[in-house]
ZADO-1210 file (C-alpha; in nm, 4 decimals, padded with zeros to 6 digits):
<atoms>
<atom x="04.6143" y="00.2172" z="11.6255" code="MET" pos="1"/>
<atom x="04.5682" y="-00.1140" z="11.4526" code="GLN" pos="2"/>
<atom x="04.2910" y="-00.1614" z="11.1930" code="PRO" pos="3"/>
<atom x="04.0009" y="-00.3901" z="11.2712" code="LYS" pos="4"/>
<atom x="03.9996" y="-00.7250" z="11.0971" code="ALA" pos="5"/>
<atom x="03.8846" y="-00.6892" z="10.7407" code="GLY" pos="6"/>
<atom x="03.9114" y="-00.3105" z="10.7406" code="LEU" pos="7"/>
<atom x="03.9718" y="-00.1774" z="10.3919" code="VAL" pos="8"/>
<atom x="04.1420" y="00.1574" z="10.3451" code="ALA" pos="9"/>
<atom x="03.9043" y="00.3688" z="10.1379" code="VAL" pos="10"/>
<atom x="04.0341" y="00.6592" z="09.9318" code="LEU" pos="11"/>
<atom x="03.8376" y="00.9833" z="09.9392" code="PHE" pos="12"/>
<atom x="03.8780" y="01.2687" z="09.6914" code="ALA" pos="13"/>
<atom x="03.8417" y="01.5881" z="09.8913" code="ALA" pos="14"/>
<atom x="03.9574" y="01.9446" z="09.9256" code="THR" pos="15"/>
<atom x="03.9176" y="01.9523" z="10.3040" code="ALA" pos="16"/>
<atom x="03.9533" y="01.6949" z="10.5770" code="PHE" pos="17"/>
<atom x="03.7681" y="01.6240" z="10.8969" code="VAL" pos="18"/>
<atom x="04.0365" y="01.5857" z="11.1618" code="VAL" pos="19"/>
<atom x="03.9863" y="01.8856" z="11.3943" code="PRO" pos="20"/>
<atom x="04.2899" y="02.1021" z="11.4541" code="ALA" pos="21"/>
<atom x="04.3494" y="02.4212" z="11.6417" code="SER" pos="22"/>
<atom x="04.5507" y="02.6747" z="11.4447" code="ARG" pos="23"/>
<atom x="04.8964" y="02.8032" z="11.5290" code="ALA" pos="24"/>
<atom x="05.1394" y="03.0445" z="11.3703" code="THR" pos="25"/>
<atom x="05.4379" y="02.9168" z="11.5659" code="ALA" pos="26"/>
<atom x="05.5669" y="02.5937" z="11.7086" code="ALA" pos="27"/>
<atom x="05.4059" y="02.5034" z="12.0432" code="ARG" pos="28"/>
<atom x="05.6519" y="02.2483" z="12.1805" code="LEU" pos="29"/>
<atom x="05.9488" y="02.3742" z="12.3769" code="PRO" pos="30"/>
<atom x="06.2569" y="02.2882" z="12.1731" code="ALA" pos="31"/>
<atom x="06.6093" y="02.3063" z="12.3019" code="ALA" pos="32"/>
<atom x="06.8023" y="02.4483" z="12.0082" code="ARG" pos="33"/>
<atom x="07.1042" y="02.2491" z="11.9003" code="ALA" pos="34"/>
<atom x="07.3166" y="02.3354" z="11.5963" code="ALA" pos="35"/>
<atom x="07.4744" y="02.0262" z="11.4426" code="ARG" pos="36"/>
<atom x="07.7473" y="02.2136" z="11.2568" code="SER" pos="37"/>
<atom x="08.0368" y="02.1295" z="11.0351" code="ASP" pos="38"/>
<atom x="08.2572" y="02.3524" z="10.8247" code="SER" pos="39"/>
<atom x="08.0914" y="02.3267" z="10.4828" code="SER" pos="40"/>
<atom x="07.8216" y="02.5525" z="10.3384" code="THR" pos="41"/>
<atom x="07.7613" y="02.3415" z="10.0255" code="THR" pos="42"/>
<atom x="07.4513" y="02.1247" z="10.0171" code="TRP" pos="43"/>
<atom x="07.5125" y="01.7678" z="09.9111" code="SER" pos="44"/>
<atom x="07.3055" y="01.4588" z="09.9797" code="GLY" pos="45"/>
<atom x="07.0086" y="01.4024" z="10.2062" code="GLU" pos="46"/>
<atom x="06.9057" y="01.4481" z="10.5663" code="LEU" pos="47"/>
<atom x="06.7742" y="01.1902" z="10.8087" code="LEU" pos="48"/>
<atom x="06.5524" y="01.3005" z="11.0958" code="LEU" pos="49"/>
<atom x="06.5640" y="01.1022" z="11.4169" code="ASP" pos="50"/>
<atom x="06.2853" y="01.0815" z="11.6724" code="GLY" pos="51"/>
<atom x="06.4556" y="01.3271" z="11.9074" code="PHE" pos="52"/>
<atom x="06.4773" y="01.5980" z="11.6381" code="GLY" pos="53"/>
<atom x="06.8370" y="01.5349" z="11.5320" code="GLY" pos="54"/>
<atom x="06.9247" y="01.5945" z="11.1660" code="LEU" pos="55"/>
<atom x="07.1914" y="01.3697" z="11.0146" code="HIS" pos="56"/>
<atom x="07.3588" y="01.4229" z="10.6790" code="HIS" pos="57"/>
<atom x="07.3715" y="01.1334" z="10.4330" code="ILE" pos="58"/>
<atom x="07.6473" y="01.1646" z="10.1738" code="ASP" pos="59"/>
<atom x="07.4711" y="00.9631" z="09.9042" code="THR" pos="60"/>
<atom x="07.5542" y="01.2145" z="09.6315" code="PHE" pos="61"/>
<atom x="07.8784" y="01.3559" z="09.7639" code="GLY" pos="62"/>
<atom x="08.1170" y="01.3536" z="10.0585" code="PRO" pos="63"/>
<atom x="08.0602" y="01.7101" z="10.1793" code="VAL" pos="64"/>
<atom x="07.8145" y="01.7635" z="10.4665" code="PRO" pos="65"/>
<atom x="07.6322" y="02.0915" z="10.5206" code="THR" pos="66"/>
<atom x="07.6105" y="02.2905" z="10.8429" code="ALA" pos="67"/>
<atom x="07.2693" y="02.2757" z="11.0134" code="VAL" pos="68"/>
<atom x="07.1738" y="02.5681" z="11.2385" code="PHE" pos="69"/>
<atom x="06.8976" y="02.6135" z="11.4953" code="ASP" pos="70"/>
<atom x="06.7232" y="02.2810" z="11.4473" code="GLY" pos="71"/>
<atom x="06.5039" y="02.1567" z="11.7334" code="PRO" pos="72"/>
<atom x="06.6125" y="01.8882" z="11.9749" code="SER" pos="73"/>
<atom x="06.4144" y="01.6903" z="12.2321" code="TRP" pos="74"/>
<atom x="06.6708" y="01.4556" z="12.3938" code="PRO" pos="75"/>
<atom x="06.5075" y="01.1345" z="12.5086" code="GLY" pos="76"/>
<atom x="06.1635" y="01.2288" z="12.3743" code="TRP" pos="77"/>
<atom x="06.0582" y="01.0527" z="12.0528" code="ASP" pos="78"/>
<atom x="05.8327" y="01.3306" z="11.9230" code="ILE" pos="79"/>
<atom x="05.9853" y="01.4460" z="11.5889" code="ALA" pos="80"/>
<atom x="05.7742" y="01.3188" z="11.2978" code="ARG" pos="81"/>
<atom x="05.8662" y="01.4883" z="10.9721" code="GLY" pos="82"/>
<atom x="06.1138" y="01.7124" z="10.7913" code="VAL" pos="83"/>
<atom x="06.0938" y="01.9137" z="10.4697" code="ALA" pos="84"/>
<atom x="06.3503" y="02.1272" z="10.2871" code="LEU" pos="85"/>
<atom x="06.2828" y="02.4502" z="10.1037" code="ARG" pos="86"/>
<atom x="06.3484" y="02.4247" z="09.7297" code="ALA" pos="87"/>
<atom x="06.6530" y="02.6529" z="09.7528" code="ASP" pos="88"/>
<atom x="06.7974" y="02.4376" z="10.0357" code="HIS" pos="89"/>
<atom x="06.8372" y="02.7459" z="10.2551" code="ALA" pos="90"/>
<atom x="06.6558" y="02.5641" z="10.5330" code="GLY" pos="91"/>
<atom x="06.3406" y="02.3783" z="10.6215" code="GLY" pos="92"/>
<atom x="06.1055" y="02.2657" z="10.8941" code="PHE" pos="93"/>
<atom x="06.0925" y="01.9812" z="11.1424" code="VAL" pos="94"/>
<atom x="05.7405" y="01.8705" z="11.2365" code="LEU" pos="95"/>
<atom x="05.6631" y="01.7500" z="11.5863" code="ASP" pos="96"/>
<atom x="05.3901" y="01.5003" z="11.6695" code="GLY" pos="97"/>
<atom x="05.1491" y="01.7720" z="11.7845" code="PHE" pos="98"/>
<atom x="05.1802" y="01.9653" z="11.4560" code="GLY" pos="99"/>
<atom x="05.4384" y="02.2254" z="11.5598" code="GLY" pos="100"/>
<atom x="05.6717" y="02.3461" z="11.2834" code="LEU" pos="101"/>
<atom x="06.0324" y="02.4254" z="11.3780" code="HIS" pos="102"/>
<atom x="06.2626" y="02.6111" z="11.1367" code="TRP" pos="103"/>
<atom x="06.6272" y="02.5181" z="11.0751" code="PHE" pos="104"/>
<atom x="06.8861" y="02.6719" z="10.8405" code="SER" pos="105"/>
<atom x="07.1394" y="02.5074" z="10.6122" code="LEU" pos="106"/>
<atom x="07.4819" y="02.6470" z="10.5274" code="GLY" pos="107"/>
<atom x="07.4346" y="02.9722" z="10.7173" code="THR" pos="108"/>
<atom x="07.1662" y="03.1152" z="10.9423" code="ARG" pos="109"/>
<atom x="06.8544" y="03.2436" z="10.7658" code="HIS" pos="110"/>
<atom x="06.5537" y="03.4168" z="10.9169" code="ARG" pos="111"/>
<atom x="06.2622" y="03.1809" z="10.9721" code="ALA" pos="112"/>
<atom x="05.9630" y="03.2594" z="10.7478" code="PRO" pos="113"/>
<atom x="05.6375" y="03.3411" z="10.9229" code="ALA" pos="114"/>
<atom x="05.3985" y="03.0456" z="10.9364" code="VAL" pos="115"/>
<atom x="05.0213" y="03.1001" z="10.9076" code="PHE" pos="116"/>
<atom x="04.7356" y="02.8574" z="10.9601" code="GLY" pos="117"/>
<atom x="04.9336" y="02.5473" z="11.0583" code="ALA" pos="118"/>
<atom x="04.7280" y="02.2682" z="11.2136" code="ALA" pos="119"/>
<atom x="04.8031" y="02.1924" z="11.5769" code="PHE" pos="120"/>
<atom x="04.6739" y="01.9207" z="11.8102" code="TRP" pos="121"/>
<atom x="04.7915" y="01.9952" z="12.1679" code="PRO" pos="122"/>
<atom x="04.8850" y="01.6760" z="12.3495" code="GLY" pos="123"/>
<atom x="04.7777" y="01.4470" z="12.0615" code="TRP" pos="124"/>
<atom x="05.0630" y="01.2777" z="11.8758" code="ASP" pos="125"/>
<atom x="04.8824" y="01.2579" z="11.5412" code="ILE" pos="126"/>
<atom x="05.0888" y="01.4715" z="11.2984" code="ALA" pos="127"/>
<atom x="05.2967" y="01.2447" z="11.0743" code="GLN" pos="128"/>
<atom x="05.4631" y="01.4338" z="10.7899" code="GLY" pos="129"/>
<atom x="05.5266" y="01.7689" z="10.6223" code="VAL" pos="130"/>
<atom x="05.5950" y="01.8809" z="10.2648" code="ALA" pos="131"/>
<atom x="05.6628" y="02.2255" z="10.1164" code="LEU" pos="132"/>
<atom x="05.5416" y="02.3691" z="09.7869" code="MET" pos="133"/>
<atom x="05.8309" y="02.4295" z="09.5457" code="PRO" pos="134"/>
<atom x="05.7432" y="02.7992" z="09.5104" code="ASP" pos="135"/>
<atom x="05.7787" y="02.8539" z="09.8847" code="GLY" pos="136"/>
<atom x="05.4188" y="02.9718" z="09.9272" code="SER" pos="137"/>
<atom x="05.3347" y="02.7153" z="10.1933" code="GLY" pos="138"/>
<atom x="05.2952" y="02.3441" z="10.2426" code="GLY" pos="139"/>
<atom x="05.0925" y="02.0613" z="10.3885" code="PHE" pos="140"/>
<atom x="05.1120" y="01.8534" z="10.7005" code="THR" pos="141"/>
<atom x="04.9534" y="01.5093" z="10.7030" code="VAL" pos="142"/>
<atom x="04.7816" y="01.3600" z="11.0054" code="ASP" pos="143"/>
<atom x="04.7746" y="00.9904" z="11.0891" code="GLY" pos="144"/>
<atom x="04.4386" y="00.9419" z="10.9153" code="PHE" pos="145"/>
<atom x="04.5692" y="01.0883" z="10.5873" code="GLY" pos="146"/>
<atom x="04.4177" y="01.4363" z="10.6246" code="GLY" pos="147"/>
<atom x="04.6149" y="01.7085" z="10.4500" code="LEU" pos="148"/>
<atom x="04.6333" y="02.0481" z="10.6227" code="HIS" pos="149"/>
<atom x="04.7537" y="02.3623" z="10.4455" code="TRP" pos="150"/>
<atom x="04.9774" y="02.6287" z="10.5980" code="PHE" pos="151"/>
<atom x="05.1137" y="02.9469" z="10.4381" code="SER" pos="152"/>
<atom x="05.4664" y="03.0866" z="10.4546" code="LEU" pos="153"/>
<atom x="05.5506" y="03.4566" z="10.4555" code="GLY" pos="154"/>
<atom x="05.1896" y="03.5736" z="10.4145" code="ALA" pos="155"/>
<atom x="04.8415" y="03.4293" z="10.4468" code="ARG" pos="156"/>
<atom x="04.7264" y="03.2499" z="10.1327" code="ARG" pos="157"/>
<atom x="04.4240" y="03.0425" z="10.0474" code="SER" pos="158"/>
<atom x="04.4785" y="02.6686" z="10.0412" code="ALA" pos="159"/>
<atom x="04.5038" y="02.5199" z="09.6915" code="PRO" pos="160"/>
<atom x="04.2451" y="02.2601" z="09.6005" code="ALA" pos="161"/>
<atom x="04.3501" y="01.9002" z="09.6662" code="VAL" pos="162"/>
<atom x="04.1980" y="01.6088" z="09.4733" code="TYR" pos="163"/>
<atom x="04.2106" y="01.2332" z="09.5194" code="GLY" pos="164"/>
<atom x="04.3999" y="01.2248" z="09.8490" code="ALA" pos="165"/>
<atom x="04.3634" y="00.9117" z="10.0631" code="PRO" pos="166"/>
<atom x="04.1820" y="00.9185" z="10.3955" code="PHE" pos="167"/>
<atom x="04.1514" y="00.6461" z="10.6581" code="TRP" pos="168"/>
<atom x="03.9027" y="00.7674" z="10.9257" code="PRO" pos="169"/>
<atom x="04.0007" y="00.6455" z="11.2700" code="GLY" pos="170"/>
<atom x="04.3033" y="00.4496" z="11.1497" code="TRP" pos="171"/>
<atom x="04.6393" y="00.6086" z="11.2318" code="ASP" pos="172"/>
<atom x="04.8283" y="00.4666" z="10.9332" code="ILE" pos="173"/>
<atom x="04.9521" y="00.7627" z="10.7226" code="ALA" pos="174"/>
<atom x="05.3245" y="00.8156" z="10.7772" code="ARG" pos="175"/>
<atom x="05.4474" y="01.0833" z="10.5391" code="GLY" pos="176"/>
<atom x="05.3771" y="01.3203" z="10.2512" code="VAL" pos="177"/>
<atom x="05.5855" y="01.4519" z="09.9607" code="ALA" pos="178"/>
<atom x="05.5119" y="01.7034" z="09.6821" code="ILE" pos="179"/>
<atom x="05.6527" y="01.6810" z="09.3286" code="LEU" pos="180"/>
<atom x="05.9136" y="01.9421" z="09.2294" code="PRO" pos="181"/>
<atom x="05.6621" y="02.1023" z="08.9876" code="ASP" pos="182"/>
<atom x="05.3923" y="02.1306" z="09.2577" code="GLY" pos="183"/>
<atom x="05.1298" y="01.9494" z="09.0490" code="SER" pos="184"/>
<atom x="05.0637" y="01.6808" z="09.3082" code="GLY" pos="185"/>
<atom x="05.2235" y="01.4415" z="09.5481" code="GLY" pos="186"/>
<atom x="05.1947" y="01.1226" z="09.7460" code="PHE" pos="187"/>
<atom x="05.0857" y="01.0218" z="10.0939" code="VAL" pos="188"/>
<atom x="05.2817" y="00.7293" z="10.2379" code="LEU" pos="189"/>
<atom x="05.1092" y="00.4678" z="10.4513" code="ASP" pos="190"/>
<atom x="05.2822" y="00.2674" z="10.7208" code="GLY" pos="191"/>
<atom x="05.2809" y="-00.0512" z="10.5130" code="TRP" pos="192"/>
<atom x="05.4964" y="00.1162" z="10.2458" code="GLY" pos="193"/>
<atom x="05.2413" y="00.2032" z="09.9762" code="ALA" pos="194"/>
<atom x="05.2182" y="00.5527" z="09.8224" code="VAL" pos="195"/>
<atom x="04.8882" y="00.7229" z="09.7295" code="HIS" pos="196"/>
<atom x="04.8600" y="00.9988" z="09.4691" code="TRP" pos="197"/>
<atom x="04.6855" y="01.3345" z="09.5100" code="PHE" pos="198"/>
<atom x="04.6599" y="01.6324" z="09.2722" code="SER" pos="199"/>
<atom x="04.7065" y="01.9980" z="09.3644" code="ILE" pos="200"/>
<atom x="04.5175" y="02.2809" z="09.1920" code="GLY" pos="201"/>
<atom x="04.3300" y="02.0644" z="08.9414" code="SER" pos="202"/>
<atom x="04.2512" y="01.6990" z="08.8857" code="ARG" pos="203"/>
<atom x="04.5291" y="01.5047" z="08.7175" code="ARG" pos="204"/>
<atom x="04.5736" y="01.1354" z="08.6421" code="PRO" pos="205"/>
<atom x="04.7569" y="00.9464" z="08.9127" code="ALA" pos="206"/>
<atom x="05.1300" y="00.9343" z="08.8558" code="MET" pos="207"/>
<atom x="05.2882" y="00.5909" z="08.8409" code="ARG" pos="208"/>
<atom x="05.5003" y="00.4942" z="09.1401" code="ALA" pos="209"/>
<atom x="05.5851" y="00.1627" z="09.3013" code="ASN" pos="210"/>
<atom x="05.8693" y="00.1688" z="09.5503" code="PRO" pos="211"/>
<atom x="05.8425" y="-00.2059" z="09.6121" code="GLY" pos="212"/>
<atom x="05.8353" y="-00.1524" z="09.9876" code="ALA" pos="213"/>
<atom x="05.4809" y="-00.2736" z="10.0656" code="TRP" pos="214"/>
<atom x="05.4598" y="-00.5212" z="10.3552" code="ARG" pos="215"/>
<atom x="05.1020" y="-00.6043" z="10.4452" code="MET" pos="216"/>
<atom x="05.0235" y="-00.5524" z="10.8114" code="GLY" pos="217"/>
<atom x="05.3734" y="-00.4266" z="10.8983" code="VAL" pos="218"/>
<atom x="05.3866" y="-00.0619" z="11.0060" code="ASP" pos="219"/>
<atom x="05.7463" y="00.0007" z="10.8979" code="HIS" pos="220"/>
<atom x="05.7557" y="00.2973" z="10.6567" code="ALA" pos="221"/>
<atom x="05.8086" y="00.6345" z="10.8217" code="CYS" pos="222"/>
<atom x="05.8837" y="00.9053" z="10.5634" code="GLY" pos="223"/>
<atom x="05.8865" y="01.0147" z="10.1999" code="LEU" pos="224"/>
<atom x="06.0720" y="01.2835" z="10.0020" code="ALA" pos="225"/>
<atom x="06.1401" y="01.3996" z="09.6450" code="PHE" pos="226"/>
<atom x="06.4625" y="01.5489" z="09.5154" code="ASP" pos="227"/>
<atom x="06.4866" y="01.8100" z="09.2402" code="SER" pos="228"/>
<atom x="06.5024" y="01.5418" z="08.9681" code="THR" pos="229"/>
<atom x="06.1642" y="01.3950" z="09.0719" code="GLN" pos="230"/>
<atom x="06.3246" y="01.0859" z="09.2154" code="SER" pos="231"/>
<atom x="06.1697" y="00.9733" z="09.5425" code="ALA" pos="232"/>
<atom x="06.3156" y="00.8372" z="09.8640" code="VAL" pos="233"/>
<atom x="06.1188" y="00.6216" z="10.1079" code="LEU" pos="234"/>
<atom x="06.2447" y="00.6081" z="10.4658" code="PHE" pos="235"/>
<atom x="06.2021" y="00.3070" z="10.6906" code="ASP" pos="236"/>
<atom x="06.2419" y="00.2943" z="11.0667" code="ALA" pos="237"/>
<atom x="06.4266" y="-00.0382" z="11.0487" code="ASP" pos="238"/>
<atom x="06.5803" y="-00.0896" z="10.7049" code="SER" pos="239"/>
<atom x="06.7146" y="00.2546" z="10.6148" code="GLY" pos="240"/>
<atom x="06.5988" y="00.4195" z="10.2932" code="TYR" pos="241"/>
<atom x="06.5043" y="00.3287" z="09.9379" code="LEU" pos="242"/>
<atom x="06.5266" y="00.5392" z="09.6213" code="GLY" pos="243"/>
<atom x="06.2714" y="00.4935" z="09.3418" code="PHE" pos="244"/>
<atom x="06.1428" y="00.6767" z="09.0345" code="GLY" pos="245"/>
<atom x="05.7940" y="00.8085" z="08.9631" code="VAL" pos="246"/>
<atom x="05.6058" y="00.8761" z="08.6399" code="GLY" pos="247"/>
<atom x="05.8296" y="00.8284" z="08.3328" code="PRO" pos="248"/>
<atom x="06.1210" y="00.7546" z="08.5658" code="ASN" pos="249"/>
<atom x="05.9401" y="00.4715" z="08.7443" code="ALA" pos="250"/>
<atom x="06.1341" y="00.1502" z="08.7216" code="GLY" pos="251"/>
<atom x="06.0682" y="-00.1992" z="08.8497" code="PRO" pos="252"/>
<atom x="05.9916" y="-00.2194" z="09.2221" code="PRO" pos="253"/>
<atom x="06.2156" y="-00.3748" z="09.4794" code="GLY" pos="254"/>
<atom x="06.5350" y="-00.1722" z="09.4463" code="ALA" pos="255"/>
<atom x="06.8033" y="-00.2359" z="09.7045" code="ASP" pos="256"/>
<atom x="06.7668" y="-00.0788" z="10.0444" code="TRP" pos="257"/>
<atom x="07.0483" y="00.1463" z="10.1616" code="ILE" pos="258"/>
<atom x="07.1285" y="00.0861" z="10.5244" code="ALA" pos="259"/>
<atom x="07.0849" y="00.3919" z="10.7416" code="ALA" pos="260"/>
<atom x="07.3883" y="00.5208" z="10.9295" code="PRO" pos="261"/>
<atom x="07.4068" y="00.4364" z="11.2964" code="GLN" pos="262"/>
<atom x="07.2594" y="00.7211" z="11.5016" code="ILE" pos="263"/>
<atom x="07.2977" y="00.5846" z="11.8509" code="GLY" pos="264"/>
<atom x="06.9885" y="00.3674" z="11.8580" code="GLY" pos="265"/>
<atom x="06.7536" y="00.6626" z="11.8087" code="VAL" pos="266"/>
<atom x="06.4664" y="00.5745" z="11.5700" code="PRO" pos="267"/>
<atom x="06.4531" y="00.7225" z="11.2188" code="ILE" pos="268"/>
<atom x="06.1346" y="00.9226" z="11.1588" code="ARG" pos="269"/>
<atom x="06.1734" y="01.0900" z="10.8181" code="ASP" pos="270"/>
<atom x="06.4193" y="01.2352" z="10.5705" code="GLY" pos="271"/>
<atom x="06.4605" y="01.5088" z="10.3108" code="ALA" pos="272"/>
<atom x="06.6453" y="01.5358" z="09.9807" code="ALA" pos="273"/>
</atoms>
């Protein structure tokens, strides 16, 4: 959805959001399971998610790919929207456009954790990104309007308070979400390439970040992730991906883009580090 002329994105500080969602404890989309395996069990690098659910290793930090087991796949259907890794890199989740969460394992097969309270919008392609808490207690999905929706892993838990998150009612412009390695807060990514701070648990000053990827009126950004060193990666459907620092590690904007590997013309939708 395109914004009306002169529409200004207004930020709202809130602990709950107004986009209605039915609740699900399991993924609702049928997913043909496809293991993209190779021989290694050592994690190294990053993952790219394509629109059909394929996960592709990027050897930015080393030449050794990691086996991926039981990830979802929707050949010919551009419905995958987000991916997040667990902090121990044992596995993670792929998010589909309706809000379904689909477990995959890295290195070797691991049992999928139970998911409680995940938002789900049957038939409405509005879910845009997913991020996990570093302690493994749960995570958030983000809808296209910027609403953050808590889900628990392993057992039901109350949602932590969220402060200062952006919200664009009626404008499908949010494209991703990422949580800092310490769990204190995170960023929502908009389609134009800007990142918007939110705090988790208590109010905290906004952390400095400027990836230098903002292009007014161009809906190009598609995903956001942090690695364990608190460096961030912004993913772009056309250009590839861009690493940048946040907080004390924030440098000047406009770092060089890294071209994405060729994945057969399938669009990039997100990535994880």
